[in-house]
TIRO-2110 file (N, C-alpha, C; in Angstrom, 1 decimal):
// TIRO-2110
-60.2, 3.9, 65.3, N, 1, A
-59.1, 4.2, 64.5, CA, 1, A
-59.5, 5.7, 63.7, C, 1, A
-58.8, 6.9, 63.3, N, 2, A
-58.5, 7.7, 62.8, CA, 2, A
-58.2, 7.7, 61.2, C, 2, A
-58.8, 8.3, 60.3, N, 3, A
-58.3, 8.6, 58.9, CA, 3, A
-56.9, 8.6, 58.9, C, 3, A
-56.0, 9.1, 59.8, N, 4, A
-54.6, 9.4, 59.5, CA, 4, A
-54.0, 8.0, 60.2, C, 4, A
-54.6, 7.3, 61.3, N, 5, A
-53.7, 6.1, 61.4, CA, 5, A
-54.4, 4.9, 60.2, C, 5, A
-55.6, 5.4, 59.5, N, 6, A
-55.4, 4.2, 58.6, CA, 6, A
-54.7, 4.1, 57.6, C, 6, A
-54.7, 5.9, 57.4, N, 7, A
-53.5, 5.8, 56.0, CA, 7, A
-52.2, 6.0, 56.6, C, 7, A
-51.8, 5.8, 57.4, N, 8, A
-50.7, 5.7, 57.6, CA, 8, A
-50.0, 4.1, 58.1, C, 8, A
-51.0, 3.4, 58.2, N, 9, A
-50.9, 2.2, 58.6, CA, 9, A
-51.3, 1.0, 56.9, C, 9, A
-52.1, 1.8, 56.6, N, 10, A
-52.0, 1.9, 55.1, CA, 10, A
-50.7, 1.5, 53.9, C, 10, A
-50.3, 3.1, 54.6, N, 11, A
-49.1, 2.8, 53.4, CA, 11, A
-47.8, 1.9, 53.6, C, 11, A
-48.0, 2.0, 55.0, N, 12, A
-46.5, 1.3, 55.8, CA, 12, A
-47.2, -0.6, 55.0, C, 12, A
-48.3, -0.7, 54.9, N, 13, A
-48.4, -2.4, 54.1, CA, 13, A
-48.9, -2.0, 52.9, C, 13, A
-48.5, -1.0, 51.9, N, 14, A
-48.1, -0.8, 50.5, CA, 14, A
-47.0, -1.2, 50.5, C, 14, A
-46.3, 0.1, 51.3, N, 15, A
-44.7, -0.1, 51.0, CA, 15, A
-44.2, -1.4, 51.0, C, 15, A
-45.0, -2.7, 52.2, N, 16, A
-44.4, -3.6, 52.1, CA, 16, A
-44.9, -4.5, 51.0, C, 16, A
-46.0, -4.6, 50.3, N, 17, A
-46.1, -5.1, 49.5, CA, 17, A
-45.8, -5.2, 48.1, C, 17, A
-45.3, -3.6, 48.2, N, 18, A
-44.3, -3.4, 47.0, CA, 18, A
-42.9, -4.1, 47.1, C, 18, A
-42.4, -3.7, 48.7, N, 19, A
-40.7, -4.2, 48.6, CA, 19, A
-41.1, -5.8, 48.6, C, 19, A
-42.2, -6.7, 48.4, N, 20, A
-41.9, -8.3, 47.9, CA, 20, A
-42.0, -8.3, 46.8, C, 20, A
-42.1, -7.7, 45.7, N, 21, A
-42.5, -7.6, 44.3, CA, 21, A
-41.5, -8.0, 43.8, C, 21, A
-41.5, -8.7, 42.7, N, 22, A
-39.9, -8.5, 41.9, CA, 22, A
-39.3, -7.5, 41.0, C, 22, A
-38.3, -7.0, 41.4, N, 23, A
-37.7, -5.7, 40.9, CA, 23, A
-38.5, -4.7, 39.3, C, 23, A
-38.8, -5.4, 38.7, N, 24, A
-39.3, -5.0, 37.4, CA, 24, A
-40.6, -4.1, 37.8, C, 24, A
-41.5, -5.1, 38.8, N, 25, A
-43.0, -5.3, 39.5, CA, 25, A
-43.0, -3.8, 40.1, C, 25, A
-41.9, -3.9, 40.7, N, 26, A
-41.6, -2.4, 41.8, CA, 26, A
-41.3, -1.1, 41.2, C, 26, A
-40.5, -1.1, 40.4, N, 27, A
-40.6, -0.2, 39.4, CA, 27, A
-41.9, 0.5, 39.2, C, 27, A
-42.5, -0.2, 38.7, N, 28, A
-43.9, 0.2, 38.4, CA, 28, A
-45.0, 0.8, 39.4, C, 28, A
-44.6, -0.3, 40.2, N, 29, A
-46.3, -0.1, 41.0, CA, 29, A
-45.4, 1.1, 42.4, C, 29, A
-44.1, 1.2, 42.4, N, 30, A
-44.0, 3.3, 43.1, CA, 30, A
-44.4, 3.9, 42.0, C, 30, A
-44.1, 3.6, 40.9, N, 31, A
-45.1, 5.2, 40.2, CA, 31, A
-46.7, 4.4, 40.1, C, 31, A
-47.2, 3.9, 40.1, N, 32, A
-48.3, 3.8, 40.4, CA, 32, A
-48.7, 3.9, 42.1, C, 32, A
-48.0, 4.2, 42.8, N, 33, A
-48.9, 4.6, 43.7, CA, 33, A
-48.0, 5.9, 44.4, C, 33, A
-47.2, 7.1, 43.5, N, 34, A
-47.4, 8.1, 43.5, CA, 34, A
-48.1, 8.0, 42.8, C, 34, A
-48.6, 7.9, 41.8, N, 35, A
-49.8, 8.7, 40.6, CA, 35, A
-51.1, 8.8, 41.4, C, 35, A
-51.0, 7.7, 42.2, N, 36, A
-52.3, 7.7, 42.6, CA, 36, A
-52.9, 8.8, 43.9, C, 36, A
-51.6, 8.6, 44.6, N, 37, A
-51.5, 9.5, 46.0, CA, 37, A
-51.6, 10.9, 45.8, C, 37, A
-51.2, 11.3, 44.7, N, 38, A
-50.8, 12.5, 44.1, CA, 38, A
-51.9, 13.0, 43.2, C, 38, A
-52.5, 12.2, 42.7, N, 39, A
-53.7, 12.1, 42.0, CA, 39, A
-55.3, 12.5, 42.9, C, 39, A
-55.0, 11.1, 43.6, N, 40, A
-56.4, 10.7, 44.5, CA, 40, A
-56.0, 11.2, 46.0, C, 40, A
-55.9, 12.3, 46.5, N, 41, A
-55.0, 12.3, 47.6, CA, 41, A
-56.0, 12.1, 48.8, C, 41, A
-57.2, 12.4, 48.9, N, 42, A
-58.3, 11.6, 49.6, CA, 42, A
-58.6, 10.1, 49.6, C, 42, A
-58.1, 9.8, 48.5, N, 43, A
-57.9, 8.0, 48.5, CA, 43, A
-57.5, 7.7, 49.9, C, 43, A
-57.5, 6.2, 50.7, N, 44, A
-57.1, 5.6, 51.8, CA, 44, A
-56.0, 4.6, 51.1, C, 44, A
-54.5, 4.2, 51.4, N, 45, A
-54.2, 3.7, 51.0, CA, 45, A
-53.7, 2.4, 51.9, C, 45, A
-54.2, 1.3, 51.3, N, 46, A
-55.0, -0.2, 52.3, CA, 46, A
-54.0, -1.6, 51.3, C, 46, A
-53.9, -2.4, 51.9, N, 47, A
-53.7, -4.0, 50.8, CA, 47, A
-55.2, -4.5, 50.7, C, 47, A
-55.4, -5.7, 49.9, N, 48, A
-56.6, -5.7, 50.1, CA, 48, A
-56.0, -7.2, 48.8, C, 48, A
-56.1, -8.7, 49.9, N, 49, A
-55.8, -9.5, 49.8, CA, 49, A
-54.2, -9.7, 48.9, C, 49, A
-54.4, -9.0, 50.1, N, 50, A
-52.5, -8.7, 49.8, CA, 50, A
-52.1, -7.5, 48.0, C, 50, A
-52.7, -7.1, 47.7, N, 51, A
-52.6, -6.6, 46.8, CA, 51, A
-52.2, -4.8, 47.1, C, 51, A
-51.6, -4.4, 46.3, N, 52, A
-51.8, -2.2, 46.7, CA, 52, A
-53.3, -2.0, 46.7, C, 52, A
-54.1, -1.6, 47.2, N, 53, A
-54.9, -0.9, 47.2, CA, 53, A
-55.1, 0.9, 48.1, C, 53, A
-56.4, 1.3, 47.1, N, 54, A
-56.8, 2.6, 48.2, CA, 54, A
-58.1, 2.7, 47.2, C, 54, A
-58.7, 3.2, 49.0, N, 55, A
-60.0, 3.3, 48.8, CA, 55, A
-60.7, 4.6, 49.3, C, 55, A
-62.3, 4.0, 49.4, N, 56, A
-62.8, 5.5, 50.4, CA, 56, A
-62.9, 5.6, 52.1, C, 56, A
-63.2, 6.6, 52.5, N, 57, A
-62.9, 6.4, 54.1, CA, 57, A
-64.2, 5.3, 54.8, C, 57, A
-64.9, 5.0, 53.8, N, 58, A
-65.4, 3.4, 54.0, CA, 58, A
-65.0, 2.4, 53.9, C, 58, A
-63.7, 2.2, 53.5, N, 59, A
-63.5, 1.1, 53.5, CA, 59, A
-63.5, 0.5, 51.8, C, 59, A
-64.2, 1.1, 50.8, N, 60, A
-64.8, 0.4, 49.8, CA, 60, A
-63.3, 1.0, 49.0, C, 60, A
-62.8, -0.6, 48.2, N, 61, A
-61.8, -0.2, 47.2, CA, 61, A
-62.0, 0.6, 45.8, C, 61, A
-61.5, 1.5, 45.5, N, 62, A
-61.4, 2.4, 44.3, CA, 62, A
-60.8, 1.2, 43.2, C, 62, A
-59.2, 1.1, 43.7, N, 63, A
-58.4, 0.9, 42.7, CA, 63, A
-57.4, 0.0, 43.5, C, 63, A
-57.0, -1.0, 42.4, N, 64, A
-55.7, -1.6, 43.2, CA, 64, A
-54.8, -2.4, 41.7, C, 64, A
-54.0, -2.7, 42.3, N, 65, A
-52.8, -3.2, 41.1, CA, 65, A
-52.2, -4.6, 42.0, C, 65, A
-52.1, -5.1, 40.8, N, 66, A
-51.4, -6.2, 41.3, CA, 66, A
-50.0, -7.1, 40.3, C, 66, A
-49.2, -8.0, 41.2, N, 67, A
-47.8, -8.2, 40.8, CA, 67, A
-48.2, -8.8, 39.7, C, 67, A
-46.7, -9.0, 38.7, N, 68, A
-47.4, -10.4, 38.1, CA, 68, A
-47.1, -11.8, 38.8, C, 68, A
-46.3, -11.4, 40.2, N, 69, A
-45.8, -12.8, 40.9, CA, 69, A
-46.8, -13.3, 41.1, C, 69, A
-48.2, -12.9, 41.5, N, 70, A
-49.7, -13.2, 42.1, CA, 70, A
-49.9, -14.2, 41.8, C, 70, A
-50.2, -14.3, 40.6, N, 71, A
-50.3, -14.9, 40.0, CA, 71, A
-49.8, -16.1, 38.7, C, 71, A
-48.9, -15.6, 38.6, N, 72, A
-47.5, -15.8, 37.4, CA, 72, A
-48.0, -15.6, 36.9, C, 72, A
-48.4, -14.5, 36.1, N, 73, A
-49.4, -13.8, 35.0, CA, 73, A
-47.8, -12.9, 34.1, C, 73, A
-48.1, -12.3, 32.9, N, 74, A
-47.1, -12.2, 32.1, CA, 74, A
-46.2, -10.4, 32.6, C, 74, A
-48.1, -10.2, 32.9, N, 75, A
-48.0, -8.6, 33.1, CA, 75, A
-48.7, -8.2, 34.5, C, 75, A
-48.6, -6.9, 34.6, N, 76, A
-49.5, -6.4, 36.0, CA, 76, A
-51.1, -6.2, 35.6, C, 76, A
-51.0, -6.0, 36.9, N, 77, A
-52.8, -5.7, 36.3, CA, 77, A
-53.1, -4.6, 37.5, C, 77, A
-53.9, -3.5, 36.9, N, 78, A
-54.1, -2.8, 37.4, CA, 78, A
-56.2, -2.2, 37.3, C, 78, A
-56.8, -2.3, 38.0, N, 79, A
-58.1, -2.4, 38.2, CA, 79, A
-58.7, -1.4, 39.3, C, 79, A
-60.1, -2.1, 38.5, N, 80, A
-61.1, -0.8, 39.5, CA, 80, A
-62.4, -1.6, 39.4, C, 80, A
-62.9, -1.0, 41.1, N, 81, A
-64.2, -1.8, 42.1, CA, 81, A
-65.4, -0.8, 41.0, C, 81, A
-66.3, -1.3, 42.0, N, 82, A
-67.7, -0.6, 41.2, CA, 82, A
-68.0, 0.5, 41.6, C, 82, A
-67.1, 1.3, 42.7, N, 83, A
-67.4, 2.5, 42.7, CA, 83, A
-66.4, 3.1, 42.5, C, 83, A
-65.1, 2.5, 41.8, N, 84, A
-65.5, 4.3, 40.6, CA, 84, A
-66.0, 4.3, 39.3, C, 84, A
-65.8, 5.9, 39.3, N, 85, A
-67.2, 6.1, 38.5, CA, 85, A
-66.7, 6.4, 36.7, C, 85, A
-66.3, 5.0, 36.4, N, 86, A
-65.8, 4.9, 34.9, CA, 86, A
-66.8, 4.4, 33.7, C, 86, A
-67.8, 4.1, 34.1, N, 87, A
-69.2, 3.8, 33.5, CA, 87, A
-69.3, 4.7, 32.4, C, 87, A
-69.3, 4.2, 31.0, N, 88, A
-69.5, 4.1, 29.7, CA, 88, A
-70.3, 3.4, 28.7, C, 88, A
-71.4, 4.1, 28.5, N, 89, A
-72.5, 3.2, 28.2, CA, 89, A
-72.6, 1.9, 28.9, C, 89, A
-73.2, 0.6, 28.1, N, 90, A
-73.8, -0.5, 28.4, CA, 90, A
-72.0, -1.8, 29.2, C, 90, A
-71.0, -1.4, 28.5, N, 91, A
-69.6, -2.4, 28.3, CA, 91, A
-68.2, -1.0, 28.8, C, 91, A
-67.6, -1.0, 30.0, N, 92, A
-66.5, -0.2, 30.0, CA, 92, A
-65.3, -1.4, 30.2, C, 92, A
-64.1, -0.7, 30.2, N, 93, A
-63.0, -1.5, 31.1, CA, 93, A
-62.6, -1.4, 32.3, C, 93, A
-62.7, -2.2, 33.2, N, 94, A
-62.1, -1.8, 34.9, CA, 94, A
-61.0, -2.4, 35.3, C, 94, A
-60.7, -3.2, 34.3, N, 95, A
-59.4, -3.6, 34.3, CA, 95, A
-57.7, -3.6, 33.1, C, 95, A
-57.1, -3.1, 33.6, N, 96, A
-55.7, -3.0, 32.3, CA, 96, A
-54.4, -3.8, 32.6, C, 96, A
-53.7, -4.1, 32.1, N, 97, A
-52.7, -5.4, 32.0, CA, 97, A
-50.8, -4.2, 31.4, C, 97, A
-50.3, -3.7, 32.6, N, 98, A
-49.0, -3.4, 32.5, CA, 98, A
-47.8, -3.7, 32.8, C, 98, A
-46.8, -4.1, 31.4, N, 99, A
-46.0, -4.6, 31.1, CA, 99, A
-44.6, -3.2, 31.7, C, 99, A
-45.0, -2.2, 31.0, N, 100, A
-44.2, -1.2, 31.2, CA, 100, A
-45.1, 0.1, 31.6, C, 100, A
-44.3, 0.8, 31.5, N, 101, A
-45.2, 2.3, 32.2, CA, 101, A
-44.1, 3.6, 31.6, C, 101, A
-44.5, 3.8, 30.7, N, 102, A
-43.6, 5.0, 29.8, CA, 102, A
-44.7, 6.4, 30.3, C, 102, A
-43.6, 7.5, 29.6, N, 103, A
-44.9, 8.8, 30.4, CA, 103, A
-45.8, 8.9, 29.9, C, 103, A
-46.6, 8.1, 28.4, N, 104, A
-47.4, 8.3, 28.0, CA, 104, A
-48.2, 7.4, 28.6, C, 104, A
-48.0, 6.6, 29.0, N, 105, A
-49.0, 5.7, 30.1, CA, 105, A
-49.1, 6.0, 30.9, C, 105, A
-48.0, 6.7, 31.9, N, 106, A
-48.5, 7.7, 33.2, CA, 106, A
-49.5, 8.7, 33.1, C, 106, A
-49.0, 9.4, 32.2, N, 107, A
-50.5, 10.2, 31.3, CA, 107, A
-51.9, 9.4, 32.0, C, 107, A
-52.0, 8.6, 31.0, N, 108, A
-53.2, 7.3, 30.7, CA, 108, A
-53.5, 7.3, 31.9, C, 108, A
-53.0, 6.9, 32.6, N, 109, A
-53.5, 6.5, 34.2, CA, 109, A
-53.6, 7.3, 34.8, C, 109, A
-53.2, 8.6, 34.4, N, 110, A
-54.0, 9.8, 35.7, CA, 110, A
-55.5, 10.4, 34.9, C, 110, A
-55.5, 9.7, 33.5, N, 111, A
-56.3, 9.9, 33.5, CA, 111, A
-58.2, 9.4, 33.7, C, 111, A
-57.4, 8.0, 34.0, N, 112, A
-58.3, 6.9, 34.2, CA, 112, A
-59.0, 6.8, 35.7, C, 112, A
-57.7, 7.5, 36.5, N, 113, A
-57.9, 7.8, 38.2, CA, 113, A
-59.1, 8.7, 37.8, C, 113, A
-58.2, 9.8, 37.5, N, 114, A
-59.3, 11.5, 37.4, CA, 114, A
-60.4, 11.2, 37.0, C, 114, A
-61.0, 10.4, 35.8, N, 115, A
-62.0, 9.5, 35.6, CA, 115, A
-62.9, 8.8, 37.1, C, 115, A
-62.3, 8.0, 37.6, N, 116, A
-62.8, 6.9, 38.2, CA, 116, A
-63.5, 8.2, 39.4, C, 116, A
-62.2, 8.8, 39.8, N, 117, A
-63.1, 9.5, 40.8, CA, 117, A
-63.8, 10.9, 40.8, C, 117, A
-64.7, 11.1, 39.3, N, 118, A
-65.3, 12.3, 39.4, CA, 118, A
-66.3, 12.1, 39.8, C, 118, A
END
């Protein structure tokens, strides 16, 4: 399967995963998807354990997000795996709770993604 085929298949699976989310989560998920694909265009979209996820050409997931519906949580989760370059000393965050996504929050997501792919 070519990278283009993986990208198209992944895009379709992410759209289906987002469509299955509660309405409030869909709004946030669509914003996250747009930010990630614009700021990290080399990442390949896919689903991972049913979550929208974005990984490298080797299939390693860099980041993902999960709906409140998945585990009945009161917030969405935006997280990173070990390929993300977020290291900051001996302890650093790799997961973030999202209840709303205002413009300033979107800028913070952009900053984190840029650092993760640096």
